[in-house]
Every structure is written in structure tokens, then in C-alpha cells.
C-alpha angles and dihedrals in degrees: 000000000000120000120189105191142025090243091055091046093055091043087055100043098034102034090146089066100032094133093052099033101048093040095050095048091055092041094049089238111120120212121223091208092054091049090054090048092050091050091049092047090048089065096046117020110027120068098179107086091190091056091049091049088050091057094048094044091049091052092047090049091052091047092055091051096041091120095058114126111241118199111249091232091056091048092051091050091050091049091052090051092051092047090053089051091054099250123135134210099233115155130196110239092188090064091054096256113129116241114254100179092100092045091049093049090049093054092045092050091047092054089051091050094247124128112241092218088072094073123154112274117244094247091057096052124101114254131233115195129201116209137165143120119303123289098013093119104265094143092044090053089045090055091045093054093045092046098231141060103276101140124054112250119198133156102251134071124266100033093124111060112151129049113272121201131192137158119258138174133210130168091355091306121123117209141154114256116210126202119199141185124262121288100216141096117215089218089079089074093059132082116271094254093057098038100088095049091045092051090052094051094042091050090057094047108033103025096223093160093057092043091051091049088056091049092047091052090051092052091047093057096039128095097206133023133208112202110203121206133177113256093193096057096037128219117338135188089252091058090051091049092051092053092043090053091050092050093049100039100033109023093162097055120111105237127195123188116220116193101204132195093046094139093145104077092195091061099032097097091046092050092048095047091062089069097060086095088073089070099244133090109267120217119200115229139164116210089191099055097023096237115149096015091114091055095047093047092047089055096042097047090058088072094057119100120249115282121260119255119249091241090065094057121093123207105267126216116241106257122232107248113219123188112203107210136168146113120309118285098012093121105266096141091042089054091050092050091048091051093046094043095230140059100284096151129032113258121204138151087236111100115238097033095136115069112166128044100259118210118206125177118210135172124205126221091259092057100259115144126210135182106210117200116197113200139192119267114266116225128185116289092244092053092050092048093049094043125103095224105102092188094056096085088053091050092050092049089052089051092054090045089053090057090050093052095042127085097211124036114208107204109200118201130181112249092202091058100034124212113336133194090258090054088054091051091050090051089053090053093049091050092046091052091051096235126156109246143209119187112213115198100203130192089038089153090070095059119094107235140211131171092280102036097102095045093046092047092049091050090050093049092052091048093048096042096051096159090062101027087134094063124113113252124213123187110212146158110215089190095059097026093240111167091339094136089058087070089069091047091051092046091050091052092047092049092050091052090046090057097040123119126198130199121263090238093058091046093051091049089057092046091050093051092045095050090045091053094046118014118216113265123265133219126245090262090058098256109144131198116247130196113210100184142318140222138186108255099184151336135244086071106020102238124196125197116206115198111215143159097257127359092207090067091066112076124202094261091058090053088052089050091053091048090053090050090053091051095046096046103030104025124225099168109182094007127103117241123208120198130185129187108200149145092226135028092262093082130188127303111242110253091229087065097036094049098029096128094048093048090052091052104041102012133235092294090053091048089049089055090053092048090057095048125111113197130196117204120199110205118004096217119141093285095048094044092052092049094048092044090061091050094048091051088048091060109253119173101241144336138202125203119208111199137122099190123118125228109266134179091267091060092057091065098043109027115063091191093074131069133206088251089062095061110135094016125117106280095214091055094049094048092046092054091048093050091049089057090053092058120007090190091072122081114225133188139162139212119214099220138105111263089226092055092046092051092049100042108028111031092158089066090085097054096093098052129096094213140356126224112201116190130180091000121158119244092253093052091046092053092048093047091048092056092049096049094044090059089054094038091237115151118237128200115200119199128175134178119197116173109297093348135077138188130200134178138164126224117201132147093214132348119183116202121199100168101043092160099207119195090248135009129197107219124201108225091176094236087150095043105035121181117235098267093049093046092047091052091053099042096044090060110099105208093188092060095052123102121243095263094045092047092055092049102053105125112254089232089064091047092052093048091047092048092048091051092051092044091054091051088057093044106035092166095052124081101197137354100272109158125065091248092053092049092049088052090050090050092049090051091056094048092049090069094059117109114253139202114202089346090304114121115240110232108257117178095207092058090048088053091049092053093047091049098047089112088070087070096060104005109080118074115238091235121011117235092245091058092046088054089054091049090051093047115119092236091056095047098042107046123180136181086267095057116124124244090253094060094043090054091046090053089049090050090053090051089049093054089052094050126020095008093056092211096326132108118233110295121256109254096205120076128209120248113286134184098250146120116269093247095052093045093049091049090053091044091052092052089056093045092051092049092047091051091051092050093047088052090050092050091048090051089054088051091052091049091051093048091049089052092057097036095250121153104262092215090066092087114049126204088243091060091049089049091052092051092047091051090057098030096125093054102045112136138186119203123197122172128201123243122273105257138181116276092243095051112120094240090048091049090051090053089047090058089058090049093050091049093055106114116217093018099084097122094047091046090051091052091049094051095042093050088054089052101048090075090055087052090050092049092053100040102025090235139067122259109281094008116143133030093266096051117123101224096195091052091046090051091054091048092049091049089052092051089050093051094048094044094050096040090247091296097129103071097154095076089104089065089052100046091126088066091047093051092043090056090048091048090052091061093204093301128141123233114209095224090057094038091055091053093048091046090052091049091049093050089048090056091047091054091049092052095044099045097037089230127127123009115280123223108283099196138022119309119209120198115201109193092181090065096024092235141125126212129187119209126194091235134105 
């Protein structure tokens, strides 16, 4: 075969990569994929070795000269030549090669004298649709053609459900590429007798009918169709049915058959040839490697109509992009369909129906254009992580990405459920991204109404969604179409405000009035913040930069005040406003972005507690520096370091906060400067004094601090500091690193924990002791009258309450099923309600759930022992006018259990997952929410009565605080630690006996006792064991063993079996190792966060870290 040019040669040998291969040879940019294709073809297709060598040598020559400068005129001419030949410049962004299709189009348009901005609008482009049965690689081929990951790809059928559109280009032709869901019912794989039942069950679970309707609509509006089949499985009946349906329903459509998953080029032709029986030419492709995509697009593009001329295109307005976001099953897709006027997204009562972010362009009668983006429902992170749907995290990420690329975020909430915690988190995300916002309260037709319902509901929504309280609110019913069009009006208004600019003069008038009304705050030294002037730095969102003397003088609440002033005096309803007070144009990073991880872990209220904290660090050695670094990055208010040591050579190897250039400088000064650089929002200072001298001579120094971190303190200094801080009720965290060992303990008079966040909690749903409304709901339900679907979707909680009510009627003298016989009878009662066919029970998942959860009827204790201990605490029983809010609420809870609660704590308002219809589950959920609200109100009333008794202001305890305590009532904890005492104190010796008797903890016990003894050694010998080059380590080990024996009254006799630990401590010589110091610093900062935020239970004893065995042990000793 004769080949006349290198371009033709590569087009012949590497036809599967013609667009990349031919383009890169002329552009002097070799393609790795084409090289691989040439090599593969060399083995199979080309017999002339000299010709093959010519191809490879040419490519290598072009690679070596890839940096040659090519005149732009020559490049344009070459591009024109390629365009005339039908090749396109389409790059693969996934492979790291920047896309040039836009650049190429721009040059081509420029040469023709046409402006590139006047491109054909999406709705005027021809459409190419991809169809096929599930899991054949349609979405992967879609992403390959587009050049980026637009569609979600996951290895199981049914991931793609709605139609997905995006713009694509091939051979100089622009078109809209459409991805669809699979056209197949799993019932076809079953015998005839089982097919009808299977179709019915699959329809309920996998929605194939709705998916196929979406695919059929895509084919109807398309000009050309690519049918994708699986080359590895061969032709199937489903493939034949898809093509038959296309021939019968759309005989005029241009159809191309793509045989996907032909990654093995040696077998590709063989795999493709098997599909000739379908009556259409098969083309082998691989969506993964990209091979064959040029061939399939060449064939498919032939079916597209001719492109429109530029003179027929009118300048289009930029559409307003709206991302519809919300929790699952709140009606997002229904709202989209109602706005569009047709079924654009699949709607189902099953949560998680929508997968991809679906873009839909619409134009109203008055000429307004909108791009509507339907997104997947966003559940809580824990629910996503524990779910079985592997594609859900991808869907949620697409939803968040949709918000980022949209101008207006439409947050949809369910009116029948009200505002939930997840709605609040989504509102935080919208505010943090700076999007304009419209809140749509959907399902408004389900809410019972009075004259004040709408106003009260709107006020509640604004109060609950504080981050976007400025947003426009629309009450709609997507099902009936009520007020749906107002969503577009509200979005238009929000977008206009989002794009609005105001003059600098107007802005500065507002700033002048605002600062005159409320002056910026001042520091304790009298230094006051001052705003010089402001300007609008940008739009979408409108961002204002305020130039001032010092940004640190303006707290977050003052920024919020200025934002409110802008809204009240300038406007911006529905649009986010960003403000920055700064000395330069760089501005300040929003704390929601800076502290995003912390806010997600301990919430905004926990972050607020950190931002108010002032921490004092004693000794900024490696351990102390690591602990304080974590707190500074977390966003504390201020810190002070007390240390008089200088930076020495030893610090360079253990403390990453110091530098060789800082040798001989004050260590506290060097570390303070480094920490300030890590977070310039935190104030830092240092005191050049020995911690021991400060503790002894100036105990009042610690009064102004929220918490003290003491690192590498001697036992005497620790005991003295403990006594000082206990008098002021200031928590102290002690941390010490000694060689390969570490010790940590907390000292706190009393620490009350509301949000203890245990790994698991046993809730009492009162299935065995239902209140009247719950029992009425269960007993009024006539199971015999329910249809088959309804019967199998009754929540198991209702079944348990109903069974318990009937069981009690049969056993009036019994309270609960206690004996094994009674519980078997209870189980039989539940199973007797199952539907049967020929006396054989039909499998019903809700009844299986009820049987497996029977223990929730009699299992949970009414009041856990830990809560009973709190109720019996002296501070709970003997209240005074000085009692804290925690103890007043605990006393009120105790009064509640003795009255309305009838021995029970407030009920949990959140239910576990149940196999149920949405309506039944929401009804049950509402019964629990209503009861919880009544019980919270009762507890709050008890609090008010107590406060009135002792003359306390009744506004001190809010209903929100009572609600928070009631939500976590079963996990409340109170931590009290004992004072730090000498090792030879009687109480300490008694605790030591318990330590020594701990089986399996010999090494940790030895470390604990020896670390308490090294200070005695230091006091006697003015050095630590093994410290110094002249130290005799064996002699020091014997001396340390003697101190241990005398201090513990010869109780610890197993030291001989732990001599390796003894000699390791002596070998350490009192030094810190950075690897151990970083662990101990992290543990110390973790305890500080627990104590400051009041979340999670801090360590109540002494923690020993053994780096030699990589283990931690906690002893009940102080």
C-alpha cells in the first residue's frame, strides 16, 4: 500500500486516534496514546517494517523538537488544512492535556472574520444521544467524548437516571451530547413465570420505567443516536430489543453501534464482529483508553444536520444559573419539572432518585433565561458513610459543585418536616460559597393553615437558617404548581442584587453612619479600631473592602454588624454580602473557610468557645510547642508562653518551631513569632521567667486564662500549680515527654459535659411504655384493611407499640415481657400479623425489623446509672443561687422524671431508619417531635420554677439550652479529678496499690511510677538519671530503683521484670524525642479542646504513652 505523507500514514495506522495523532504530528506535540496505538498496530496491521520504523522515528524526531517555536501564521494555516480534512482539535483534560477546542474555534472564527463570542446557543445545536442497556459504559464514553468527568461512572447498573446534556465538538462541528439511563429490565433474565412479579418489584426499587421514559425523550429530541453495547459479554436480547425499538419508533434516526470495552486491540475486531447479527455495522471502541472514539464520532456526526450560519444567531442573554439543592425527597426534581413544564428529572418517593447534577435551560414568556441545575439529595456525612450506595458520595460532590458553579442557590426544605439540622448545614455551605439564595418551602399544601401560619413559618425559617436569614422565601407546592413561578421571580431579584454595584461615595456614607452609631471596639489598653474608607471590590457576591488601622481590632460580631448595615441601607435582599476589614487589598479569610474542619467536628458553638479562649503555656519545649501549635491553628483567641530558656542545639533536633539562626535567643520569643505566622488572627505574647518562679511568686498571674497547659514541669511545680488553679477553678492539662515515654493528666474541679458524643447510644423510644398519642396511632391502624404494599411498609416502631398494647391486654398484671416464655409469646404475636399464602408467611421486611428490634421494648433502662448518679449528686440535690445552669437543668430533669416523665427521661425526637413509606414514617416522626417539644417545655418550666425559688433571673436559661440538654440527656457526664499529690502521700500510695495490681499493665505501671520518681532523683542530684556524658547509667539505674522502692514502701516488686523500661528511661537522660513529643502534644491539645468546648469526655485519670510498644494506658490515679 502506498502512503504519500506522514499525516496519511498515521491516519492509516492509527485510525483510532486520528484526531489526536494527525493533529499532534502537524503541531509538533507528540501524543503518548498515539504512540501506543502505533506500536500495537505495528505488531498486527502493518507488514512493512521500514514503514513502521518511519512512523516511530518521525514521532521521536518530533518529540525531540517539541519546544520549537512555530510561527502563528503557519499554525493557523495548518489548522485550516486540518479543519478542511475533517479533523478536530479535541484534547483530553483527564489525561492532563489542556483543551484546545475553544482556542481552535476562536482562531478559525477570526480568520473568517466572525467574532467567537457569537457562538451558537446550546438550544439551537443538533443533538447526539447515547443509549443502551445498563452498565455497558455509556457514561464513560460520554465523559471520554466531552474530555472531562461530567457523568457519574460507577460499576453497577442504574447509576445514570436522568438525561444529562453537555456541549461537545468533533470535526469542527458543535453539538449537544446527551447521556441517558439504561434501557433494560432485569426481569428479562428470569423464567416466564417469575417475570411479571419481578418487573413489579424492580419497578418499585430501581425505577426502570421512569429511567426509560427519560431515555426515550432523549432519543425523540436527538438527531443522531449512538447505541452502546458490551463487547466483553457479546450480543444480548436486550441489545437486540433496543435496536428493534429504535427501528420501529424512530425509523428516520441515524443510528451508530459502538461496541465498548474493547481495550485489547488484538481482540477488538473479533469482539466487534460478533455484533453484525444486529443488522448494523459495529465499531469497536474503548471508553477507558479512548481507542475508537474517533471512528464512532465520525460515523455519528454524519447524522447531524448542517450547522447554522453565524448570521442566523442572535446575541443571547446570559442565563441565570440556579442550583436546586436540599435533603433527599424534599421535592427538588418535582420543582424542576414544574418549572420546566415537563418531566425533565425522574420523580419518586424513594430518596436518592437523582444522581447527576442535571442542567436544563428554559426561557420564560418575557424573555428571561434560566439554567436550572437539579442535584442529588444531600444526607448527613455519617449516613452517607454508612450507606451501601457507593455512587452517593459522587452524587453529593456533584451537588456541591453545582452550588459553586451556580449564581443562585435554591434551598428546598420540606414544609411538613420544618427546618432540620441538615438544612442548617446546607445554608452554612451556601453562605460560605457566597451564593445568592432563595429558600423554597415545598409541600406547603400539606401544612394545616391558620391566619398566621405563613408569617409564623417564615419567621421560624429565618430564625433557624441564620446564615441565610436574608434570603427570599417562597412557599410552594411543586405537586399542584402553587406559586412555583414565583421561584423564578425571586431568583431573578436575587441575581440582580448579586450583580449590583454601588458607588464608593454611597458606600462611605453608609460606613460613616454605621461607625457613628456604633463605634468599633477598643482593646484594654485603649486602642480603638478605625475605618478609613471602603470600596466595593467585586460582585457575585458583592464584596466590600474596608481599609482600617488594624484588622485584629474588628471582631466577627462587628463584621456582622457592618453587613447588616449594608443590607438595611443599601439593600441586597436574597444576595450574599462579603465584607473585609483590612490594611491591604488581600483581606481576611472567612473563618468558615479557615476553620472549616473544626466547625464540622465541634460545630459553630464549639468554634466560638475556642475563639474566646486564652491559653497559658508553661515551657515551650517540643511537647508544649506541638500542643500550642494545634490550638493556634484551631483559632483560639490568644496565648501566652512562660519560659526563660534559650534555644540550644538540642532544641534544633526536637522542636520544629526553632531554626539554627535562633540559637542563643529566647526560646519563648522564637516560638511565639513562629506561631503568630501560622495564624495571624491569634494574639500571642511571652513572659521571660521560669515557670517555677512564676508559680511560687505570682499565683494571681493565672487568673485571666481559660486553661493552663503545663509541659515538662517538675512534680513540685505541678503540685503547686494544681493548688493555685483549683482555687480559681481553672483547668490544667499536664503533659510530659521523657525519652520513649509520655504522661498526661487533667486537673479540673468540676467539668460538666453535655455533648459527650459516645461511639454508640442506646435510646429509649418508649415502645414498651407508649404515651397516649403514640399508642392511639398504633392501635387505630387496622392492619387487615391495608393493601399489600402498605402492610409491608408499616414502621416497625408502630408494630412494636401495637404488639405491646395487645400483649398487656392479655397480661394485665405484667409490666413487660420478662421471661423467655413471655418473649416467645410476644414474638409469636408479631409474626401472626404477617400476610400468608397457604399458611406460609410472605417475607415482609418491616416485620423482620420488628422481630430483630424487640429488645428495644424491654432492653433500655428508663434512666442510665450515670444519670442517676448525677441526680443523686450533692450539687443537684442542694441548689443555691450560685448553682450553675447545668445543675439547675439536671434538677429540673429529675423533677420531670418524677412527674410527667413517670420514671422516664425526655424521649428521643429522632427515629432510627425503618422500612416504611415516607408518609407513615413522617407521621410517626411527628408524634415523637411533638412529644419531645412538650417534654422540653415541661423541663423548662421546672427550671423557671427553680430559678424563681432562689431569686435567679429566669432569662438566664433559655429554652434552646434546655432543648440541647434534653437531646443529649442520656449521655450527660460530670468529670471531677483529684488533686495532684506527692508520691508518698497515703492516698497516692493507696492508688499505687491499684496500679500495681493491674494485670497486663506492668510496663505502663512501671513507666508511671518511674516518671514520678525521676524528679526526686533530679532534686537530689541536680540532674536526671543518665543525663550528661560522665553519668554512670548502671549506677543511676540502681539509684532510681532505690528511690522507687522507698517512695512506694517496697510495694512494686516487679521492676526486675521491667528493667528494659528502667534502663530506657536512664538512657533517655530526661531528653525529648520529637516523634514522641508530637504525639503527646496532640493528646494534650485534644484534651484542651474537650475542656474548652464542653464536648466529649476528657481523660479522668493519668494517661501513659509507651512508644516502645505503641500503646496508651489510662490509670485511675492522679
